[in-house]
PyMOL Python script that loads the backbone (N, CA, C, O; Angstrom):
from pymol import cmd

cmd.read_pdbstr("""\
ATOM      1  N   MET A   1     188.666  85.266  66.471  1.00  0.00           N
ATOM      2  CA  MET A   1     189.575  86.338  66.114  1.00  0.00           C
ATOM      3  C   MET A   1     188.896  87.664  66.424  1.00  0.00           C
ATOM      4  O   MET A   1     187.716  87.841  66.119  1.00  0.00           O
ATOM      5  N   CYS A   2     189.604  88.570  67.008  1.00  0.00           N
ATOM      6  CA  CYS A   2     189.086  89.874  67.389  1.00  0.00           C
ATOM      7  C   CYS A   2     189.358  90.881  66.269  1.00  0.00           C
ATOM      8  O   CYS A   2     190.494  90.989  65.807  1.00  0.00           O
ATOM      9  N   PRO A   3     188.338  91.618  65.826  1.00  0.00           N
ATOM     10  CA  PRO A   3     188.588  92.607  64.777  1.00  0.00           C
ATOM     11  C   PRO A   3     189.448  93.744  65.308  1.00  0.00           C
ATOM     12  O   PRO A   3     189.259  94.199  66.436  1.00  0.00           O
ATOM     13  N   GLY A   4     190.362  94.187  64.521  1.00  0.00           N
ATOM     14  CA  GLY A   4     191.242  95.278  64.905  1.00  0.00           C
ATOM     15  C   GLY A   4     191.194  96.374  63.873  1.00  0.00           C
ATOM     16  O   GLY A   4     190.410  96.305  62.926  1.00  0.00           O
ATOM     17  N   PRO A   5     192.022  97.385  64.040  1.00  0.00           N
ATOM     18  CA  PRO A   5     192.066  98.462  63.059  1.00  0.00           C
ATOM     19  C   PRO A   5     192.440  97.924  61.688  1.00  0.00           C
ATOM     20  O   PRO A   5     193.295  97.048  61.561  1.00  0.00           O
ATOM     21  N   GLY A   6     191.797  98.453  60.680  1.00  0.00           N
ATOM     22  CA  GLY A   6     192.062  98.008  59.313  1.00  0.00           C
ATOM     23  C   GLY A   6     193.300  98.656  58.739  1.00  0.00           C
ATOM     24  O   GLY A   6     193.950  99.460  59.407  1.00  0.00           O
ATOM     25  N   PRO A   7     193.634  98.312  57.506  1.00  0.00           N
ATOM     26  CA  PRO A   7     194.797  98.898  56.842  1.00  0.00           C
ATOM     27  C   PRO A   7     194.658 100.414  56.760  1.00  0.00           C
ATOM     28  O   PRO A   7     193.581 100.938  56.476  1.00  0.00           O
ATOM     29  N   GLY A   8     195.737 101.090  57.008  1.00  0.00           N
ATOM     30  CA  GLY A   8     195.743 102.547  56.929  1.00  0.00           C
ATOM     31  C   GLY A   8     195.267 103.224  58.192  1.00  0.00           C
ATOM     32  O   GLY A   8     195.234 104.453  58.255  1.00  0.00           O
ATOM     33  N   SER A   9     194.895 102.451  59.207  1.00  0.00           N
ATOM     34  CA  SER A   9     194.445 103.032  60.462  1.00  0.00           C
ATOM     35  C   SER A   9     195.646 103.537  61.244  1.00  0.00           C
ATOM     36  O   SER A   9     196.777 103.091  61.050  1.00  0.00           O
ATOM     37  N   SER A  10     195.368 104.474  62.125  1.00  0.00           N
ATOM     38  CA  SER A  10     196.427 104.921  63.008  1.00  0.00           C
ATOM     39  C   SER A  10     196.688 103.824  64.023  1.00  0.00           C
ATOM     40  O   SER A  10     195.857 102.935  64.206  1.00  0.00           O
ATOM     41  N   SER A  11     197.809 103.878  64.667  1.00  0.00           N
ATOM     42  CA  SER A  11     198.133 102.860  65.656  1.00  0.00           C
ATOM     43  C   SER A  11     197.515 103.186  67.004  1.00  0.00           C
ATOM     44  O   SER A  11     197.785 102.508  67.995  1.00  0.00           O
ATOM     45  N   GLY A  12     196.679 104.231  67.044  1.00  0.00           N
ATOM     46  CA  GLY A  12     196.023 104.620  68.285  1.00  0.00           C
ATOM     47  C   GLY A  12     194.878 103.694  68.620  1.00  0.00           C
ATOM     48  O   GLY A  12     194.866 102.532  68.216  1.00  0.00           O
ATOM     49  N   GLY A  13     193.919 104.209  69.357  1.00  0.00           N
ATOM     50  CA  GLY A  13     192.810 103.404  69.826  1.00  0.00           C
ATOM     51  C   GLY A  13     191.738 103.144  68.796  1.00  0.00           C
ATOM     52  O   GLY A  13     190.706 102.565  69.138  1.00  0.00           O
ATOM     53  N   GLY A  14     191.926 103.536  67.566  1.00  0.00           N
ATOM     54  CA  GLY A  14     190.942 103.287  66.545  1.00  0.00           C
ATOM     55  C   GLY A  14     189.791 104.265  66.555  1.00  0.00           C
ATOM     56  O   GLY A  14     188.754 104.009  65.942  1.00  0.00           O
ATOM     57  N   ASP A  15     189.958 105.399  67.251  1.00  0.00           N
ATOM     58  CA  ASP A  15     188.878 106.366  67.351  1.00  0.00           C
ATOM     59  C   ASP A  15     188.985 107.475  66.310  1.00  0.00           C
ATOM     60  O   ASP A  15     188.252 108.460  66.385  1.00  0.00           O
ATOM     61  N   GLY A  16     189.878 107.332  65.349  1.00  0.00           N
ATOM     62  CA  GLY A  16     189.996 108.317  64.291  1.00  0.00           C
ATOM     63  C   GLY A  16     191.044 109.377  64.571  1.00  0.00           C
ATOM     64  O   GLY A  16     191.456 110.101  63.665  1.00  0.00           O
ATOM     65  N   GLU A  17     191.476 109.473  65.818  1.00  0.00           N
ATOM     66  CA  GLU A  17     192.513 110.445  66.105  1.00  0.00           C
ATOM     67  C   GLU A  17     193.812 110.002  65.468  1.00  0.00           C
ATOM     68  O   GLU A  17     194.133 108.814  65.436  1.00  0.00           O
ATOM     69  N   GLY A  18     194.557 110.974  64.961  1.00  0.00           N
ATOM     70  CA  GLY A  18     195.821 110.645  64.335  1.00  0.00           C
ATOM     71  C   GLY A  18     195.695 110.463  62.834  1.00  0.00           C
ATOM     72  O   GLY A  18     196.705 110.333  62.143  1.00  0.00           O
ATOM     73  N   ASN A  19     194.474 110.451  62.316  1.00  0.00           N
ATOM     74  CA  ASN A  19     194.282 110.319  60.879  1.00  0.00           C
ATOM     75  C   ASN A  19     194.433 111.648  60.164  1.00  0.00           C
ATOM     76  O   ASN A  19     194.424 111.696  58.934  1.00  0.00           O
ATOM     77  N   GLY A  20     194.570 112.724  60.917  1.00  0.00           N
ATOM     78  CA  GLY A  20     194.774 114.030  60.323  1.00  0.00           C
ATOM     79  C   GLY A  20     193.465 114.756  60.116  1.00  0.00           C
ATOM     80  O   GLY A  20     192.466 114.171  59.696  1.00  0.00           O
ATOM     81  N   GLU A  21     193.488 116.033  60.416  1.00  0.00           N
ATOM     82  CA  GLU A  21     192.296 116.845  60.260  1.00  0.00           C
ATOM     83  C   GLU A  21     191.947 117.044  58.792  1.00  0.00           C
ATOM     84  O   GLU A  21     190.790 117.302  58.463  1.00  0.00           O
ATOM     85  N   GLY A  22     192.941 116.927  57.896  1.00  0.00           N
ATOM     86  CA  GLY A  22     192.676 117.061  56.473  1.00  0.00           C
ATOM     87  C   GLY A  22     191.706 116.013  55.989  1.00  0.00           C
ATOM     88  O   GLY A  22     190.900 116.276  55.097  1.00  0.00           O
ATOM     89  N   GLY A  23     191.771 114.814  56.570  1.00  0.00           N
ATOM     90  CA  GLY A  23     190.838 113.759  56.213  1.00  0.00           C
ATOM     91  C   GLY A  23     189.418 114.114  56.601  1.00  0.00           C
ATOM     92  O   GLY A  23     188.483 113.870  55.839  1.00  0.00           O
ATOM     93  N   LEU A  24     189.252 114.687  57.777  1.00  0.00           N
ATOM     94  CA  LEU A  24     187.934 115.114  58.231  1.00  0.00           C
ATOM     95  C   LEU A  24     187.406 116.227  57.340  1.00  0.00           C
ATOM     96  O   LEU A  24     186.241 116.206  56.945  1.00  0.00           O
ATOM     97  N   LEU A  25     188.247 117.189  57.024  1.00  0.00           N
ATOM     98  CA  LEU A  25     187.826 118.301  56.182  1.00  0.00           C
ATOM     99  C   LEU A  25     187.408 117.810  54.796  1.00  0.00           C
ATOM    100  O   LEU A  25     186.413 118.277  54.242  1.00  0.00           O
ATOM    101  N   ALA A  26     188.158 116.882  54.250  1.00  0.00           N
ATOM    102  CA  ALA A  26     187.820 116.336  52.937  1.00  0.00           C
ATOM    103  C   ALA A  26     186.502 115.570  52.985  1.00  0.00           C
ATOM    104  O   ALA A  26     185.683 115.680  52.073  1.00  0.00           O
ATOM    105  N   THR A  27     186.300 114.797  54.045  1.00  0.00           N
ATOM    106  CA  THR A  27     185.050 114.050  54.188  1.00  0.00           C
ATOM    107  C   THR A  27     183.868 114.989  54.328  1.00  0.00           C
ATOM    108  O   THR A  27     182.825 114.776  53.709  1.00  0.00           O
ATOM    109  N   LEU A  28     184.023 116.024  55.136  1.00  0.00           N
ATOM    110  CA  LEU A  28     182.940 116.992  55.298  1.00  0.00           C
ATOM    111  C   LEU A  28     182.629 117.708  53.989  1.00  0.00           C
ATOM    112  O   LEU A  28     181.470 118.001  53.694  1.00  0.00           O
ATOM    113  N   LYS A  29     183.662 117.985  53.211  1.00  0.00           N
ATOM    114  CA  LYS A  29     183.445 118.643  51.921  1.00  0.00           C
ATOM    115  C   LYS A  29     182.625 117.759  50.986  1.00  0.00           C
ATOM    116  O   LYS A  29     181.707 118.233  50.317  1.00  0.00           O
ATOM    117  N   VAL A  30     182.963 116.473  50.944  1.00  0.00           N
ATOM    118  CA  VAL A  30     182.222 115.527  50.102  1.00  0.00           C
ATOM    119  C   VAL A  30     180.768 115.437  50.563  1.00  0.00           C
ATOM    120  O   VAL A  30     179.846 115.474  49.748  1.00  0.00           O
ATOM    121  N   GLU A  31     180.573 115.319  51.868  1.00  0.00           N
ATOM    122  CA  GLU A  31     179.211 115.210  52.396  1.00  0.00           C
ATOM    123  C   GLU A  31     178.423 116.499  52.189  1.00  0.00           C
ATOM    124  O   GLU A  31     177.213 116.460  51.965  1.00  0.00           O
ATOM    125  N   ARG A  32     179.100 117.633  52.261  1.00  0.00           N
ATOM    126  CA  ARG A  32     178.458 118.932  52.038  1.00  0.00           C
ATOM    127  C   ARG A  32     177.892 119.004  50.627  1.00  0.00           C
ATOM    128  O   ARG A  32     176.774 119.480  50.430  1.00  0.00           O
ATOM    129  N   VAL A  33     178.652 118.538  49.650  1.00  0.00           N
ATOM    130  CA  VAL A  33     178.175 118.504  48.260  1.00  0.00           C
ATOM    131  C   VAL A  33     177.046 117.483  48.124  1.00  0.00           C
ATOM    132  O   VAL A  33     176.023 117.757  47.496  1.00  0.00           O
ATOM    133  N   ARG A  34     177.240 116.310  48.712  1.00  0.00           N
ATOM    134  CA  ARG A  34     176.248 115.233  48.606  1.00  0.00           C
ATOM    135  C   ARG A  34     174.887 115.657  49.146  1.00  0.00           C
ATOM    136  O   ARG A  34     173.860 115.306  48.565  1.00  0.00           O
ATOM    137  N   TRP A  35     174.861 116.410  50.253  1.00  0.00           N
ATOM    138  CA  TRP A  35     173.614 116.763  50.908  1.00  0.00           C
ATOM    139  C   TRP A  35     173.091 118.142  50.513  1.00  0.00           C
ATOM    140  O   TRP A  35     172.139 118.624  51.126  1.00  0.00           O
ATOM    141  N   HIS A  36     173.675 118.783  49.520  1.00  0.00           N
ATOM    142  CA  HIS A  36     173.194 120.109  49.131  1.00  0.00           C
ATOM    143  C   HIS A  36     171.759 119.998  48.620  1.00  0.00           C
ATOM    144  O   HIS A  36     171.481 119.191  47.732  1.00  0.00           O
ATOM    145  N   PRO A  37     170.842 120.800  49.171  1.00  0.00           N
ATOM    146  CA  PRO A  37     169.427 120.694  48.788  1.00  0.00           C
ATOM    147  C   PRO A  37     169.180 120.861  47.285  1.00  0.00           C
ATOM    148  O   PRO A  37     168.328 120.173  46.725  1.00  0.00           O
ATOM    149  N   ASP A  38     169.906 121.755  46.634  1.00  0.00           N
ATOM    150  CA  ASP A  38     169.715 121.945  45.188  1.00  0.00           C
ATOM    151  C   ASP A  38     170.089 120.683  44.416  1.00  0.00           C
ATOM    152  O   ASP A  38     169.431 120.322  43.441  1.00  0.00           O
ATOM    153  N   LYS A  39     171.147 120.020  44.860  1.00  0.00           N
ATOM    154  CA  LYS A  39     171.565 118.789  44.185  1.00  0.00           C
ATOM    155  C   LYS A  39     170.529 117.685  44.381  1.00  0.00           C
ATOM    156  O   LYS A  39     170.209 116.958  43.441  1.00  0.00           O
ATOM    157  N   ILE A  40     170.011 117.561  45.587  1.00  0.00           N
ATOM    158  CA  ILE A  40     168.980 116.558  45.862  1.00  0.00           C
ATOM    159  C   ILE A  40     167.737 116.855  45.037  1.00  0.00           C
ATOM    160  O   ILE A  40     167.146 115.952  44.447  1.00  0.00           O
ATOM    161  N   GLN A  41     167.348 118.112  44.999  1.00  0.00           N
ATOM    162  CA  GLN A  41     166.159 118.500  44.241  1.00  0.00           C
ATOM    163  C   GLN A  41     166.349 118.209  42.754  1.00  0.00           C
ATOM    164  O   GLN A  41     165.438 117.714  42.090  1.00  0.00           O
ATOM    165  N   HIS A  42     167.520 118.516  42.244  1.00  0.00           N
ATOM    166  CA  HIS A  42     167.803 118.271  40.824  1.00  0.00           C
ATOM    167  C   HIS A  42     167.806 116.773  40.520  1.00  0.00           C
ATOM    168  O   HIS A  42     167.244 116.327  39.520  1.00  0.00           O
ATOM    169  N   ARG A  43     168.451 116.008  41.403  1.00  0.00           N
ATOM    170  CA  ARG A  43     168.598 114.572  41.164  1.00  0.00           C
ATOM    171  C   ARG A  43     167.288 113.809  41.352  1.00  0.00           C
ATOM    172  O   ARG A  43     166.973 112.917  40.564  1.00  0.00           O
ATOM    173  N   TYR A  44     166.526 114.151  42.390  1.00  0.00           N
ATOM    174  CA  TYR A  44     165.346 113.366  42.730  1.00  0.00           C
ATOM    175  C   TYR A  44     164.036 114.136  42.605  1.00  0.00           C
ATOM    176  O   TYR A  44     162.978 113.610  42.951  1.00  0.00           O
ATOM    177  N   GLY A  45     164.091 115.365  42.118  1.00  0.00           N
ATOM    178  CA  GLY A  45     162.894 116.201  42.027  1.00  0.00           C
ATOM    179  C   GLY A  45     161.782 115.589  41.198  1.00  0.00           C
ATOM    180  O   GLY A  45     160.605 115.783  41.504  1.00  0.00           O
ATOM    181  N   GLY A  46     162.132 114.854  40.157  1.00  0.00           N
ATOM    182  CA  GLY A  46     161.139 114.219  39.308  1.00  0.00           C
ATOM    183  C   GLY A  46     160.350 113.136  40.013  1.00  0.00           C
ATOM    184  O   GLY A  46     159.303 112.708  39.527  1.00  0.00           O
ATOM    185  N   LEU A  47     160.849 112.688  41.161  1.00  0.00           N
ATOM    186  CA  LEU A  47     160.160 111.641  41.919  1.00  0.00           C
ATOM    187  C   LEU A  47     159.112 112.216  42.872  1.00  0.00           C
ATOM    188  O   LEU A  47     158.404 111.478  43.556  1.00  0.00           O
ATOM    189  N   GLY A  48     159.028 113.532  42.904  1.00  0.00           N
ATOM    190  CA  GLY A  48     158.041 114.164  43.784  1.00  0.00           C
ATOM    191  C   GLY A  48     158.426 114.080  45.247  1.00  0.00           C
ATOM    192  O   GLY A  48     157.688 113.514  46.053  1.00  0.00           O
ATOM    193  N   ILE A  49     159.574 114.638  45.599  1.00  0.00           N
ATOM    194  CA  ILE A  49     160.057 114.608  46.979  1.00  0.00           C
ATOM    195  C   ILE A  49     159.118 115.422  47.861  1.00  0.00           C
ATOM    196  O   ILE A  49     158.741 116.543  47.519  1.00  0.00           O
ATOM    197  N   GLU A  50     158.749 114.849  48.988  1.00  0.00           N
ATOM    198  CA  GLU A  50     157.877 115.532  49.934  1.00  0.00           C
ATOM    199  C   GLU A  50     158.626 116.678  50.606  1.00  0.00           C
ATOM    200  O   GLU A  50     159.845 116.637  50.767  1.00  0.00           O
ATOM    201  N   GLU A  51     157.874 117.692  50.988  1.00  0.00           N
ATOM    202  CA  GLU A  51     158.458 118.874  51.630  1.00  0.00           C
ATOM    203  C   GLU A  51     159.188 118.509  52.926  1.00  0.00           C
ATOM    204  O   GLU A  51     160.237 119.081  53.225  1.00  0.00           O
ATOM    205  N   VAL A  52     158.650 117.575  53.687  1.00  0.00           N
ATOM    206  CA  VAL A  52     159.288 117.179  54.948  1.00  0.00           C
ATOM    207  C   VAL A  52     160.660 116.564  54.686  1.00  0.00           C
ATOM    208  O   VAL A  52     161.588 116.756  55.471  1.00  0.00           O
ATOM    209  N   VAL A  53     160.790 115.829  53.590  1.00  0.00           N
ATOM    210  CA  VAL A  53     162.083 115.233  53.237  1.00  0.00           C
ATOM    211  C   VAL A  53     163.066 116.346  52.872  1.00  0.00           C
ATOM    212  O   VAL A  53     164.220 116.310  53.300  1.00  0.00           O
ATOM    213  N   MET A  54     162.634 117.318  52.100  1.00  0.00           N
ATOM    214  CA  MET A  54     163.529 118.416  51.720  1.00  0.00           C
ATOM    215  C   MET A  54     163.941 119.241  52.938  1.00  0.00           C
ATOM    216  O   MET A  54     165.067 119.735  52.999  1.00  0.00           O
ATOM    217  N   ARG A  55     163.042 119.391  53.902  1.00  0.00           N
ATOM    218  CA  ARG A  55     163.424 120.104  55.131  1.00  0.00           C
ATOM    219  C   ARG A  55     164.505 119.324  55.878  1.00  0.00           C
ATOM    220  O   ARG A  55     165.444 119.907  56.418  1.00  0.00           O
ATOM    221  N   SER A  56     164.360 118.009  55.899  1.00  0.00           N
ATOM    222  CA  SER A  56     165.367 117.180  56.562  1.00  0.00           C
ATOM    223  C   SER A  56     166.708 117.252  55.838  1.00  0.00           C
ATOM    224  O   SER A  56     167.758 117.347  56.473  1.00  0.00           O
ATOM    225  N   VAL A  57     166.670 117.206  54.511  1.00  0.00           N
ATOM    226  CA  VAL A  57     167.890 117.338  53.708  1.00  0.00           C
ATOM    227  C   VAL A  57     168.563 118.671  54.015  1.00  0.00           C
ATOM    228  O   VAL A  57     169.780 118.731  54.188  1.00  0.00           O
ATOM    229  N   THR A  58     167.775 119.732  54.082  1.00  0.00           N
ATOM    230  CA  THR A  58     168.320 121.063  54.378  1.00  0.00           C
ATOM    231  C   THR A  58     168.957 121.089  55.761  1.00  0.00           C
ATOM    232  O   THR A  58     170.023 121.678  55.938  1.00  0.00           O
ATOM    233  N   GLU A  59     168.318 120.458  56.743  1.00  0.00           N
ATOM    234  CA  GLU A  59     168.883 120.409  58.093  1.00  0.00           C
ATOM    235  C   GLU A  59     170.213 119.673  58.116  1.00  0.00           C
ATOM    236  O   GLU A  59     171.169 120.137  58.737  1.00  0.00           O
ATOM    237  N   VAL A  60     170.281 118.532  57.445  1.00  0.00           N
ATOM    238  CA  VAL A  60     171.535 117.773  57.387  1.00  0.00           C
ATOM    239  C   VAL A  60     172.613 118.618  56.730  1.00  0.00           C
ATOM    240  O   VAL A  60     173.736 118.693  57.228  1.00  0.00           O
ATOM    241  N   PHE A  61     172.275 119.259  55.606  1.00  0.00           N
ATOM    242  CA  PHE A  61     173.247 120.105  54.913  1.00  0.00           C
ATOM    243  C   PHE A  61     173.756 121.210  55.835  1.00  0.00           C
ATOM    244  O   PHE A  61     174.959 121.465  55.889  1.00  0.00           O
ATOM    245  N   GLN A  62     172.856 121.862  56.555  1.00  0.00           N
ATOM    246  CA  GLN A  62     173.266 122.965  57.430  1.00  0.00           C
ATOM    247  C   GLN A  62     174.200 122.491  58.531  1.00  0.00           C
ATOM    248  O   GLN A  62     175.142 123.199  58.888  1.00  0.00           O
ATOM    249  N   ILE A  63     173.957 121.318  59.069  1.00  0.00           N
ATOM    250  CA  ILE A  63     174.832 120.769  60.112  1.00  0.00           C
ATOM    251  C   ILE A  63     176.214 120.463  59.542  1.00  0.00           C
ATOM    252  O   ILE A  63     177.231 120.838  60.127  1.00  0.00           O
ATOM    253  N   VAL A  64     176.246 119.781  58.400  1.00  0.00           N
ATOM    254  CA  VAL A  64     177.525 119.429  57.778  1.00  0.00           C
ATOM    255  C   VAL A  64     178.271 120.698  57.361  1.00  0.00           C
ATOM    256  O   VAL A  64     179.486 120.790  57.541  1.00  0.00           O
ATOM    257  N   ASP A  65     177.553 121.669  56.807  1.00  0.00           N
ATOM    258  CA  ASP A  65     178.167 122.923  56.388  1.00  0.00           C
ATOM    259  C   ASP A  65     178.773 123.662  57.581  1.00  0.00           C
ATOM    260  O   ASP A  65     179.870 124.213  57.488  1.00  0.00           O
ATOM    261  N   HIS A  66     178.053 123.667  58.694  1.00  0.00           N
ATOM    262  CA  HIS A  66     178.563 124.308  59.909  1.00  0.00           C
ATOM    263  C   HIS A  66     179.842 123.617  60.389  1.00  0.00           C
ATOM    264  O   HIS A  66     180.815 124.283  60.743  1.00  0.00           O
ATOM    265  N   MET A  67     179.836 122.280  60.401  1.00  0.00           N
ATOM    266  CA  MET A  67     181.022 121.531  60.811  1.00  0.00           C
ATOM    267  C   MET A  67     182.196 121.807  59.872  1.00  0.00           C
ATOM    268  O   MET A  67     183.328 121.982  60.323  1.00  0.00           O
ATOM    269  N   TRP A  68     181.922 121.846  58.566  1.00  0.00           N
ATOM    270  CA  TRP A  68     182.960 122.100  57.557  1.00  0.00           C
ATOM    271  C   TRP A  68     183.573 123.481  57.762  1.00  0.00           C
ATOM    272  O   TRP A  68     184.793 123.636  57.719  1.00  0.00           O
ATOM    273  N   ASN A  69     182.726 124.480  57.984  1.00  0.00           N
ATOM    274  CA  ASN A  69     183.237 125.841  58.198  1.00  0.00           C
ATOM    275  C   ASN A  69     184.069 125.932  59.474  1.00  0.00           C
ATOM    276  O   ASN A  69     185.089 126.621  59.494  1.00  0.00           O
ATOM    277  N   GLU A  70     183.649 125.250  60.539  1.00  0.00           N
ATOM    278  CA  GLU A  70     184.430 125.251  61.778  1.00  0.00           C
ATOM    279  C   GLU A  70     185.818 124.629  61.568  1.00  0.00           C
ATOM    280  O   GLU A  70     186.821 125.154  62.052  1.00  0.00           O
ATOM    281  N   GLU A  71     185.861 123.510  60.846  1.00  0.00           N
ATOM    282  CA  GLU A  71     187.141 122.850  60.571  1.00  0.00           C
ATOM    283  C   GLU A  71     188.054 123.723  59.729  1.00  0.00           C
ATOM    284  O   GLU A  71     189.259 123.784  59.974  1.00  0.00           O
ATOM    285  N   ARG A  72     187.488 124.399  58.742  1.00  0.00           N
ATOM    286  CA  ARG A  72     188.302 125.290  57.887  1.00  0.00           C
ATOM    287  C   ARG A  72     188.899 126.413  58.720  1.00  0.00           C
ATOM    288  O   ARG A  72     190.062 126.773  58.542  1.00  0.00           O
ATOM    289  N   GLU A  73     188.098 126.969  59.634  1.00  0.00           N
ATOM    290  CA  GLU A  73     188.589 128.057  60.488  1.00  0.00           C
ATOM    291  C   GLU A  73     189.693 127.565  61.413  1.00  0.00           C
ATOM    292  O   GLU A  73     190.670 128.279  61.643  1.00  0.00           O
ATOM    293  N   LYS A  74     189.551 126.343  61.951  1.00  0.00           N
ATOM    294  CA  LYS A  74     190.576 125.799  62.828  1.00  0.00           C
ATOM    295  C   LYS A  74     191.886 125.582  62.093  1.00  0.00           C
ATOM    296  O   LYS A  74     192.957 125.717  62.686  1.00  0.00           O
ATOM    297  N   GLN A  75     191.819 125.245  60.801  1.00  0.00           N
ATOM    298  CA  GLN A  75     193.028 124.965  60.040  1.00  0.00           C
ATOM    299  C   GLN A  75     193.642 126.213  59.416  1.00  0.00           C
ATOM    300  O   GLN A  75     194.761 126.170  58.905  1.00  0.00           O
ATOM    301  N   ALA A  76     192.911 127.320  59.457  1.00  0.00           N
ATOM    302  CA  ALA A  76     193.438 128.574  58.856  1.00  0.00           C
ATOM    303  C   ALA A  76     194.470 129.221  59.739  1.00  0.00           C
ATOM    304  O   ALA A  76     195.010 130.271  59.390  1.00  0.00           O
TER     305      ALA A  76
END
""", "prot")
cmd.dss("prot")
cmd.show_as("cartoon", "prot")
cmd.util.cbc("prot")
cmd.orient("prot")
């Protein structure tokens, strides 16, 4: 049996197109909160997070934040 698009998928090629830009914006918003450096520091700071890890977290946050801001501007 060949795997196909799951429930709720668009009838397109399964590449995410047709799912609506609102879905992307919502996902980026969730990821933006998840990767916020202050939240990571608060949640895991007691474990002694290395500086290199926090720099990586900050980089991921900045990328997601940039994508989120671009999507918001496109939808405005």
